[in-house]
GUVOKE-111992 format. One record per residue (C-alpha): residue in three letters; chain; x, y, z. Coordinates in nm, 2 decimals. Layout:
<zakes>
lofi:tiro:u:v:w
ALA:A:X:Y:Z;
...
</zakes>
This chain:
<zakes>
lofi:tiro:u:v:w
MET:A:-0.09:1.20:5.42;
SER:A:0.23:1.18:5.21;
GLU:A:0.32:1.40:4.91;
ILE:A:0.58:1.40:4.65;
LYS:A:0.66:1.74:4.51;
VAL:A:0.85:1.75:4.18;
ASN:A:0.87:1.97:3.87;
SER:A:0.91:1.68:3.62;
ILE:A:0.99:1.32:3.58;
LYS:A:1.23:1.19:3.32;
GLY:A:1.44:0.89:3.25;
VAL:A:1.80:0.87:3.37;
ALA:A:1.95:0.92:3.03;
ALA:A:1.66:1.11:2.87;
SER:A:1.69:1.47:2.75;
THR:A:1.32:1.55:2.78;
ALA:A:1.08:1.49:3.06;
ALA:A:0.82:1.22:3.04;
LEU:A:0.60:1.42:3.28;
SER:A:0.61:1.80:3.33;
ILE:A:0.41:1.96:3.62;
ASP:A:0.29:2.32:3.64;
ASN:A:0.39:2.45:3.98;
THR:A:0.10:2.70:3.99;
ASP:A:-0.21:2.49:3.93;
GLY:A:-0.07:2.14:3.96;
THR:A:-0.17:2.03:3.61;
CYS:A:0.07:1.81:3.42;
THR:A:0.17:1.74:3.06;
ALA:A:0.27:1.39:2.96;
ASN:A:0.51:1.32:2.67;
ILE:A:0.32:1.01:2.54;
THR:A:0.37:0.90:2.18;
ASN:A:0.29:0.53:2.15;
ASN:A:-0.09:0.56:2.20;
LEU:A:-0.15:0.84:1.96;
SER:A:-0.42:0.72:1.71;
ASN:A:-0.42:0.79:1.34;
ARG:A:-0.05:0.87:1.33;
ASN:A:0.04:0.61:1.06;
ALA:A:-0.01:0.74:0.71;
ILE:A:0.03:0.39:0.56;
VAL:A:-0.28:0.19:0.48;
ASN:A:-0.25:-0.19:0.54;
GLY:A:0.10:-0.16:0.68;
GLY:A:0.04:-0.48:0.87;
CYS:A:-0.04:-0.66:0.54;
LEU:A:-0.37:-0.80:0.67;
VAL:A:-0.58:-0.73:0.36;
ALA:A:-0.52:-0.92:0.03;
GLN:A:-0.84:-0.87:-0.17;
ARG:A:-0.68:-0.99:-0.50;
GLY:A:-0.55:-1.31:-0.35;
THR:A:-0.26:-1.44:-0.14;
SER:A:-0.01:-1.54:-0.41;
SER:A:0.06:-1.43:-0.76;
ALA:A:0.33:-1.47:-1.02;
SER:A:0.24:-1.13:-1.18;
ALA:A:0.38:-0.78:-1.12;
ASP:A:0.18:-0.47:-1.03;
PHE:A:-0.10:-0.49:-0.76;
ALA:A:-0.16:-0.87:-0.73;
SER:A:-0.15:-0.98:-0.36;
VAL:A:-0.14:-0.76:-0.05;
ASP:A:-0.35:-0.45:-0.09;
ARG:A:-0.16:-0.12:-0.15;
MET:A:0.17:-0.30:-0.22;
LYS:A:0.27:-0.28:-0.59;
LEU:A:0.55:-0.48:-0.74;
SER:A:0.73:-0.30:-1.02;
VAL:A:0.94:-0.51:-1.26;
THR:A:1.14:-0.37:-1.55;
ASN:A:1.35:-0.54:-1.82;
MET:A:1.41:-0.87:-1.64;
ASP:A:1.49:-1.17:-1.86;
GLN:A:1.48:-1.51:-1.68;
LEU:A:1.35:-1.39:-1.34;
ALA:A:1.03:-1.55:-1.21;
TRP:A:0.88:-1.48:-0.87;
LEU:A:0.58:-1.50:-0.64;
GLN:A:0.45:-1.20:-0.45;
LYS:A:0.27:-1.33:-0.15;
GLN:A:0.08:-1.26:0.16;
SER:A:0.29:-1.47:0.39;
ASP:A:0.19:-1.61:0.73;
ASP:A:0.55:-1.55:0.85;
ALA:A:0.56:-1.24:1.06;
PRO:A:0.74:-1.10:1.37;
ASP:A:0.58:-1.11:1.72;
GLY:A:0.26:-0.91:1.73;
PHE:A:0.18:-0.94:1.36;
GLN:A:-0.01:-1.20:1.15;
LYS:A:0.10:-1.13:0.80;
SER:A:0.37:-0.99:0.58;
TRP:A:0.43:-0.91:0.21;
GLU:A:0.69:-1.14:0.05;
PHE:A:0.89:-1.13:-0.28;
ASP:A:1.00:-1.49:-0.34;
VAL:A:1.24:-1.58:-0.63;
THR:A:1.13:-1.89:-0.81;
THR:A:1.37:-1.86:-1.11;
ALA:A:1.69:-1.66:-1.08;
GLU:A:1.81:-1.39:-1.32;
ASN:A:2.13:-1.52:-1.50;
ALA:A:2.30:-1.18:-1.49;
LEU:A:2.23:-0.83:-1.36;
ASP:A:2.20:-0.60:-1.66;
ALA:A:2.23:-0.22:-1.65;
ASP:A:1.86:-0.17:-1.71;
ASP:A:1.72:-0.43:-1.47;
LEU:A:1.49:-0.30:-1.19;
VAL:A:1.26:-0.45:-0.94;
TYR:A:1.11:-0.28:-0.64;
MET:A:0.80:-0.27:-0.41;
ARG:A:0.62:0.05:-0.43;
TYR:A:0.38:0.21:-0.18;
ALA:A:0.20:0.53:-0.28;
VAL:A:0.06:0.77:-0.02;
GLU:A:-0.23:0.99:-0.11;
ALA:A:-0.13:1.36:-0.09;
GLN:A:-0.40:1.48:0.15;
ASP:A:-0.30:1.21:0.40;
LEU:A:0.03:1.39:0.43;
THR:A:-0.11:1.72:0.53;
PRO:A:0.03:1.69:0.89;
PHE:A:0.37:1.64:0.74;
PHE:A:0.39:2.00:0.60;
ASN:A:0.38:2.34:0.75;
ALA:A:0.14:2.61:0.64;
ASN:A:0.40:2.76:0.40;
GLY:A:0.45:2.42:0.23;
THR:A:0.78:2.33:0.38;
GLY:A:0.82:1.98:0.52;
LYS:A:0.84:1.86:0.88;
ASP:A:1.06:1.58:1.00;
PHE:A:0.92:1.23:0.98;
ILE:A:1.01:0.87:1.04;
LEU:A:0.96:0.56:0.83;
SER:A:0.98:0.23:1.01;
PHE:A:0.91:-0.13:0.92;
TYR:A:1.00:-0.49:1.00;
VAL:A:1.20:-0.68:0.74;
LYS:A:1.34:-1.03:0.69;
ALA:A:1.55:-1.16:0.40;
TYR:A:1.78:-1.44:0.30;
GLN:A:2.05:-1.21:0.19;
THR:A:2.24:-0.98:0.43;
GLY:A:2.37:-0.65:0.31;
THR:A:2.27:-0.30:0.22;
TYR:A:1.93:-0.22:0.08;
GLN:A:1.80:0.11:-0.04;
ILE:A:1.47:0.31:0.00;
SER:A:1.37:0.62:-0.19;
ILE:A:1.09:0.87:-0.15;
PHE:A:0.96:1.07:-0.45;
GLN:A:0.74:1.36:-0.35;
LEU:A:0.51:1.46:-0.63;
SER:A:0.26:1.70:-0.48;
ASN:A:0.30:2.04:-0.63;
SER:A:0.67:1.99:-0.69;
SER:A:0.90:1.70:-0.77;
ARG:A:1.14:1.62:-0.48;
PHE:A:1.35:1.31:-0.41;
ILE:A:1.55:1.16:-0.12;
THR:A:1.72:0.82:-0.05;
LYS:A:1.83:0.62:0.25;
THR:A:1.99:0.28:0.30;
TYR:A:1.94:0.02:0.57;
THR:A:2.13:-0.30:0.66;
ILE:A:2.00:-0.65:0.71;
ALA:A:2.26:-0.79:0.95;
GLN:A:2.13:-1.15:0.99;
SER:A:1.99:-1.39:0.73;
GLY:A:1.63:-1.51:0.80;
VAL:A:1.57:-1.30:1.11;
TRP:A:1.31:-1.03:1.15;
GLN:A:1.44:-0.69:1.24;
ARG:A:1.29:-0.35:1.28;
ILE:A:1.43:-0.06:1.07;
GLU:A:1.38:0.30:1.17;
LEU:A:1.47:0.57:0.92;
ALA:A:1.45:0.94:1.02;
PHE:A:1.39:1.19:0.74;
THR:A:1.45:1.57:0.77;
GLY:A:1.16:1.77:0.63;
ASP:A:1.21:1.94:0.30;
THR:A:1.27:2.30:0.38;
ASN:A:1.34:2.40:0.02;
GLN:A:1.00:2.37:-0.12;
SER:A:0.71:2.62:-0.08;
GLY:A:0.40:2.44:-0.19;
PHE:A:0.20:2.13:-0.11;
SER:A:-0.14:2.03:-0.26;
ALA:A:-0.36:1.84:-0.01;
ASP:A:-0.57:1.65:-0.27;
ASN:A:-0.64:1.30:-0.37;
ALA:A:-0.34:1.28:-0.61;
LEU:A:0.00:1.11:-0.54;
GLY:A:0.19:1.25:-0.25;
PHE:A:0.48:1.02:-0.17;
GLN:A:0.60:0.73:-0.37;
ILE:A:0.80:0.51:-0.14;
ALA:A:1.02:0.25:-0.33;
PHE:A:1.18:-0.05:-0.15;
GLN:A:1.45:-0.16:-0.38;
LEU:A:1.51:-0.53:-0.45;
ILE:A:1.71:-0.55:-0.78;
ALA:A:1.88:-0.26:-0.96;
GLY:A:2.12:-0.24:-1.25;
SER:A:2.38:0.03:-1.29;
ASN:A:2.14:0.26:-1.49;
TYR:A:1.97:0.32:-1.15;
THR:A:2.26:0.31:-0.91;
SER:A:2.55:0.50:-1.08;
GLY:A:2.44:0.85:-0.99;
GLY:A:2.50:0.83:-0.61;
GLN:A:2.26:0.87:-0.32;
VAL:A:2.05:1.18:-0.27;
THR:A:2.07:1.20:0.11;
ASN:A:1.92:1.55:0.12;
TRP:A:1.60:1.65:-0.06;
GLY:A:1.67:1.73:-0.42;
GLY:A:1.59:1.66:-0.78;
PHE:A:1.51:1.31:-0.92;
GLY:A:1.72:1.13:-1.18;
ASN:A:1.71:0.77:-1.29;
SER:A:2.07:0.71:-1.20;
HIS:A:1.99:0.81:-0.84;
PHE:A:1.67:0.60:-0.81;
ALA:A:1.83:0.29:-0.65;
ALA:A:2.17:0.43:-0.56;
GLY:A:2.31:0.25:-0.26;
GLN:A:2.13:-0.08:-0.33;
ALA:A:2.41:-0.34:-0.29;
VAL:A:2.20:-0.66:-0.28;
ASN:A:2.06:-0.84:-0.59;
VAL:A:1.76:-1.03:-0.46;
GLY:A:1.71:-1.19:-0.81;
SER:A:2.04:-1.38:-0.81;
SER:A:1.92:-1.71:-0.65;
THR:A:1.61:-1.91:-0.58;
ASP:A:1.72:-1.92:-0.22;
ASN:A:1.64:-1.55:-0.20;
TYR:A:1.33:-1.38:-0.06;
TRP:A:1.24:-1.05:0.10;
LYS:A:0.96:-0.99:0.35;
ILE:A:0.81:-0.68:0.50;
THR:A:0.54:-0.58:0.75;
GLY:A:0.46:-0.32:1.01;
ILE:A:0.52:-0.04:0.77;
GLN:A:0.47:0.30:0.95;
LEU:A:0.51:0.66:0.83;
GLU:A:0.46:0.91:1.10;
LEU:A:0.56:1.26:1.21;
ASP:A:0.88:1.28:1.42;
GLN:A:0.75:1.38:1.77;
GLY:A:1.09:1.53:1.85;
SER:A:1.27:1.22:1.96;
GLY:A:1.39:1.10:1.62;
LYS:A:1.25:0.76:1.71;
ALA:A:0.96:0.56:1.57;
THR:A:0.67:0.48:1.80;
ASP:A:0.52:0.14:1.83;
PHE:A:0.33:0.02:1.52;
GLU:A:-0.03:0.14:1.51;
HIS:A:-0.24:-0.17:1.48;
ARG:A:-0.58:-0.14:1.33;
SER:A:-0.86:-0.40:1.31;
PHE:A:-0.90:-0.60:0.99;
ALA:A:-1.24:-0.42:0.93;
GLN:A:-1.07:-0.08:0.95;
GLU:A:-0.79:-0.18:0.72;
LEU:A:-1.03:-0.33:0.47;
ALA:A:-1.24:-0.02:0.45;
LEU:A:-0.93:0.20:0.41;
CYS:A:-0.80:-0.03:0.13;
GLN:A:-1.14:-0.02:-0.05;
ARG:A:-1.09:0.35:-0.11;
TYR:A:-0.83:0.23:-0.37;
PHE:A:-0.96:-0.11:-0.47;
ALA:A:-1.29:-0.29:-0.42;
ARG:A:-1.36:-0.65:-0.52;
ILE:A:-1.71:-0.78:-0.53;
PRO:A:-1.75:-1.03:-0.38;
ASN:A:-1.47:-0.95:-0.14;
GLN:A:-1.40:-1.32:-0.07;
ASP:A:-1.42:-1.63:-0.29;
ALA:A:-1.77:-1.78:-0.31;
SER:A:-1.73:-2.15:-0.27;
SER:A:-2.04:-2.24:-0.48;
GLY:A:-1.92:-2.05:-0.79;
TYR:A:-2.27:-1.92:-0.84;
ALA:A:-2.29:-1.62:-0.60;
PHE:A:-2.52:-1.34:-0.70;
LEU:A:-2.34:-1.00:-0.71;
ALA:A:-2.60:-0.74:-0.81;
GLN:A:-2.94:-0.68:-0.96;
ALA:A:-2.99:-0.55:-1.31;
ALA:A:-3.28:-0.41:-1.52;
ALA:A:-3.33:-0.47:-1.89;
HIS:A:-3.38:-0.15:-2.10;
ASP:A:-3.41:-0.33:-2.43;
THR:A:-3.41:-0.68:-2.57;
ASN:A:-3.03:-0.73:-2.57;
SER:A:-2.89:-0.52:-2.28;
CYS:A:-2.94:-0.42:-1.92;
LEU:A:-2.80:-0.17:-1.67;
CYS:A:-2.68:-0.26:-1.32;
THR:A:-2.57:-0.01:-1.05;
ILE:A:-2.33:-0.13:-0.78;
PRO:A:-2.28:0.09:-0.47;
PHE:A:-1.92:0.08:-0.35;
PRO:A:-1.84:-0.03:0.00;
VAL:A:-1.68:0.32:0.07;
PHE:A:-1.63:0.64:-0.13;
MET:A:-1.34:0.56:-0.36;
ARG:A:-1.04:0.79:-0.41;
THR:A:-1.16:0.89:-0.76;
ASN:A:-1.40:0.76:-1.03;
PRO:A:-1.27:0.41:-1.07;
SER:A:-1.20:0.18:-1.37;
MET:A:-1.34:-0.17:-1.38;
SER:A:-1.23:-0.52:-1.47;
THR:A:-1.41:-0.86:-1.44;
PRO:A:-1.17:-1.15:-1.37;
GLY:A:-1.33:-1.49:-1.43;
SER:A:-1.67:-1.58:-1.58;
LEU:A:-2.00:-1.40:-1.50;
ARG:A:-2.36:-1.46:-1.62;
LEU:A:-2.70:-1.30:-1.61;
TYR:A:-2.98:-1.50:-1.45;
ASP:A:-3.36:-1.47:-1.46;
GLY:A:-3.46:-1.83:-1.37;
GLY:A:-3.21:-1.96:-1.62;
GLY:A:-2.86:-1.86:-1.72;
ILE:A:-2.80:-1.60:-1.99;
THR:A:-2.46:-1.57:-2.16;
ILE:A:-2.30:-1.23:-2.14;
SER:A:-2.15:-1.10:-2.47;
SER:A:-2.01:-0.78:-2.33;
LEU:A:-1.99:-0.60:-1.99;
ILE:A:-1.86:-0.25:-1.97;
LEU:A:-1.85:0.03:-1.71;
ASN:A:-2.11:0.27:-1.85;
SER:A:-2.05:0.54:-1.59;
ALA:A:-1.91:0.58:-1.24;
THR:A:-1.87:0.82:-0.95;
ASN:A:-1.66:0.77:-0.64;
ALA:A:-1.98:0.62:-0.48;
SER:A:-2.11:0.38:-0.74;
GLY:A:-2.06:0.23:-1.08;
THR:A:-2.32:0.15:-1.35;
LEU:A:-2.25:-0.15:-1.57;
GLN:A:-2.40:-0.20:-1.92;
ILE:A:-2.44:-0.57:-1.98;
SER:A:-2.53:-0.71:-2.33;
SER:A:-2.63:-1.06:-2.45;
SER:A:-2.72:-1.18:-2.80;
SER:A:-3.04:-1.34:-2.67;
GLY:A:-3.24:-1.42:-2.36;
ILE:A:-3.31:-1.07:-2.23;
GLU:A:-3.66:-0.94:-2.22;
ARG:A:-3.72:-0.56:-2.21;
TYR:A:-3.81:-0.42:-1.86;
ARG:A:-3.73:-0.75:-1.69;
ALA:A:-3.53:-0.77:-1.37;
LEU:A:-3.22:-0.99:-1.38;
SER:A:-2.94:-1.10:-1.15;
LEU:A:-2.57:-1.07:-1.22;
GLY:A:-2.36:-1.34:-1.07;
GLN:A:-2.08:-1.59:-1.10;
ASN:A:-2.09:-1.85:-1.38;
ASN:A:-1.97:-2.17:-1.20;
ASP:A:-1.65:-1.98:-1.11;
PRO:A:-1.58:-1.91:-0.74;
ASP:A:-1.29:-1.67:-0.84;
SER:A:-1.49:-1.45:-1.07;
ALA:A:-1.55:-1.10:-0.95;
ILE:A:-1.61:-0.73:-1.04;
ASP:A:-1.31:-0.52:-0.96;
PHE:A:-1.32:-0.14:-0.92;
LEU:A:-0.97:0.02:-0.93;
ALA:A:-0.88:0.37:-0.81;
GLU:A:-0.52:0.31:-0.71;
LEU:A:-0.25:0.58:-0.72;
</zakes>
């Protein structure tokens, strides 16, 4: 029988051992990082889920879940924000900002960026018991038409307002590359609230006028100011219809001591959808091709209105607001026109709608709420950060 007796095993150029062995009892400790589950604080980082649709010419939340496009003071600029099928190896989807009409000139107050908000309690592992921050790493895959220097900022809003910026370089046009940015924990704060409010706001800059770049970068955690918000951004993505910017594989994780990002933590579509529905839930979740899908049951409490309680797919972050894109109707063997539909009350588990009609509702009668010849109509519940 052959034996190999060692104290540790490590790479030729490595400073730490991949495998450390206890000489007394023979047990070992492995320095394994890439298979640690639940290490990524970003929801839908692989851009799999797009409940609102795959393409939109609007700002705000409009395509890929959890990705918000912020647009300020643009004049001619038009765009599409999209869930794109273009992605690096190992990924299916990406979020894309595609310029369809260029901005004639970059004004001082112009600003466009993609914003991702991290819920504060999801950042609990990123802070020590005394509230000071730990080192962490932000990584992502990016592809753009324009080469050059782009900027990212993180605004920490839990318990105290703190701010930091970093830049990254796109070296080749039209080529996917992975960016890894190591952040030192904020040691000059003494409190962190692990609640359902906003923790980190991560801003990926696309267009920024001098009002937002003139103050210089904040490379160590400090205070926020508008003139620092996009400092270091040297690329104007809005300058030409040739321009686009795509991102996927976004990961925010603790630094395990190497200063390097681990492999992206892939989750199933079902997992990502459930995580996204904490912040936004659309009913029905996918287009109903008939345009007459039934969405919920209602009960009439008088001759012109009824109540309808809809359980949410998951507990939402907070009591949501509601909107109803498209056309809906009541049905009790025949269609009943809706004159008003409001959110009567809501918890983080369900919402009760009050639906009114000028005629056609009989007291105490059961009705169905559904689409009115509109496959895109839906009931949206919103609890975004």
